[in-house]
C-alpha positions as CSV (number, residue, x, y, z in Angstrom):
1,X,14.8,-13.0,0.0
2,X,11.4,-11.5,0.2
3,X,10.6,-9.1,-3.0
4,X,8.1,-6.9,-3.1
5,X,6.8,-5.5,-6.6
6,X,4.0,-2.6,-6.9
7,X,3.1,-2.3,-10.7
8,X,0.0,-0.9,-12.4
9,X,-1.1,2.1,-14.8
10,X,1.3,5.3,-14.0
11,X,-0.6,8.1,-14.9
12,X,-4.7,8.7,-13.6
13,X,-7.3,10.9,-14.7
14,X,-9.0,14.0,-12.1
15,X,-11.8,11.5,-10.7
16,X,-11.0,8.0,-12.1
17,X,-9.8,5.5,-9.5
18,X,-6.4,4.9,-8.8
19,X,-4.9,1.3,-8.2
20,X,-2.2,-0.6,-8.2
21,X,-0.7,-4.6,-7.3
22,X,2.0,-5.4,-4.7
23,X,2.9,-9.4,-5.8
24,X,5.0,-10.3,-3.2
25,X,8.2,-12.7,-4.0
26,X,9.5,-15.2,-1.5
27,X,7.0,-15.1,1.2
28,X,3.1,-15.6,1.9
29,X,1.1,-12.6,2.5
30,X,-0.5,-15.1,4.3
31,X,2.0,-16.0,7.3
32,X,1.1,-15.0,11.3
33,X,2.3,-11.9,12.3
34,X,3.0,-10.0,9.2
35,X,1.0,-7.1,8.0
36,X,1.4,-5.4,3.9
37,X,0.7,-1.2,3.8
38,X,0.7,1.3,0.8
39,X,2.8,3.7,1.8
40,X,3.1,7.7,-0.8
41,X,5.5,10.2,-0.8
42,X,3.8,12.9,-3.1
43,X,6.5,15.5,-4.4
44,X,8.9,17.1,-1.0
45,X,6.7,15.8,1.1
46,X,7.4,12.9,4.4
47,X,6.0,9.9,3.3
48,X,2.7,8.8,4.5
49,X,0.4,6.0,5.4
50,X,-2.7,4.9,2.7
51,X,-3.7,2.0,4.8
52,X,-2.8,-1.8,5.1
53,X,-3.8,-5.2,4.7
54,X,-2.8,-8.3,7.3
55,X,-1.9,-11.7,7.2
56,X,-6.2,-12.4,8.4
57,X,-7.1,-10.3,5.3
58,X,-8.3,-7.7,8.5
59,X,-7.9,-4.1,6.6
60,X,-6.8,-1.0,7.5
61,X,-6.7,2.9,6.5
62,X,-5.7,5.8,7.2
63,X,-8.4,8.5,8.0
64,X,-7.7,10.7,6.1
65,X,-8.4,8.3,2.8
66,X,-10.6,5.8,3.6
67,X,-13.5,6.8,2.2
68,X,-11.7,6.8,-0.3
69,X,-9.1,3.0,-0.2
70,X,-10.0,0.2,-0.3
71,X,-6.5,-2.9,0.4
72,X,-7.9,-6.3,-1.3
73,X,-5.8,-9.6,-1.9
74,X,-5.5,-12.8,-3.6
75,X,-4.1,-15.5,-2.2
76,X,-2.9,-17.9,-4.9
77,X,-0.7,-15.1,-7.3
78,X,0.5,-14.2,-3.8
79,X,-1.0,-10.2,-4.3
80,X,-3.4,-7.4,-3.4
81,X,-4.2,-4.1,-4.4
82,X,-5.2,-0.7,-3.8
83,X,-7.7,1.0,-5.2
84,X,-7.9,4.7,-4.5
85,X,-11.3,6.5,-5.9
86,X,-12.4,9.7,-6.9
87,X,-8.5,10.6,-7.1
88,X,-6.8,14.6,-7.6
89,X,-4.1,15.8,-8.6
90,X,-2.6,16.1,-5.0
91,X,-2.8,12.3,-5.6
92,X,0.2,12.3,-7.2
93,X,2.9,10.5,-5.1
94,X,5.4,8.1,-5.6
95,X,2.8,4.7,-4.5
96,X,5.7,2.0,-2.2
97,X,3.5,-1.1,-0.9
98,X,5.6,-2.3,2.2
99,X,5.2,-6.1,4.0
100,X,6.3,-5.2,8.6
101,X,6.7,-7.6,11.0
102,X,6.3,-10.1,12.7
103,X,4.2,-7.6,15.2
104,X,1.7,-8.7,17.9
105,X,1.1,-5.0,19.9
106,X,0.3,-1.8,18.9
107,X,-0.7,-3.3,15.2
108,X,-2.0,-0.2,14.6
109,X,0.4,2.2,16.3
110,X,2.9,-0.2,13.7
111,X,1.2,0.4,10.5
112,X,1.2,4.2,10.6
113,X,4.8,3.9,11.4
114,X,7.7,4.1,7.9
115,X,10.0,2.7,10.7
116,X,9.1,0.1,11.2
117,X,8.5,-1.6,7.5
118,X,11.8,-3.6,6.5
119,X,11.0,-4.9,3.3
120,X,10.0,-1.9,0.5
121,X,9.5,-2.4,-2.8
122,X,10.6,0.2,-5.9
123,X,8.2,2.5,-5.4
124,X,6.1,3.6,-8.6
125,X,5.1,7.4,-9.7
126,X,1.4,7.4,-10.5
127,X,0.2,11.1,-11.3
128,X,-3.2,12.0,-11.7
129,X,-3.4,14.4,-14.4
130,X,-5.8,14.9,-17.6
């Protein structure tokens, strides 16, 4: 079955860069019409879509985080990575990687809708603190 596993440091200092990797098994991140996102949930708040990468390699980002976010992939390792720069304590959250698809239309609207994702990683806590 398809499994997603997040990895990365659990503690990041303010102003530094948060870097997380999602390792995918049971499916290829290049499978047609599938999309792979990062979604986070700050304490006491709703889940928030951070950004995503398509099977083709195209990327989309949340407008509120776009200036600080980069998502890339390594197809040889079947992994995709989130980098969030200049973090503050407001970036403290559980970060999830998740898969959506197959989707062939309204991609951007679907990416931002957590209910569209059918496979989730277990999540990883990231705390921003000095």
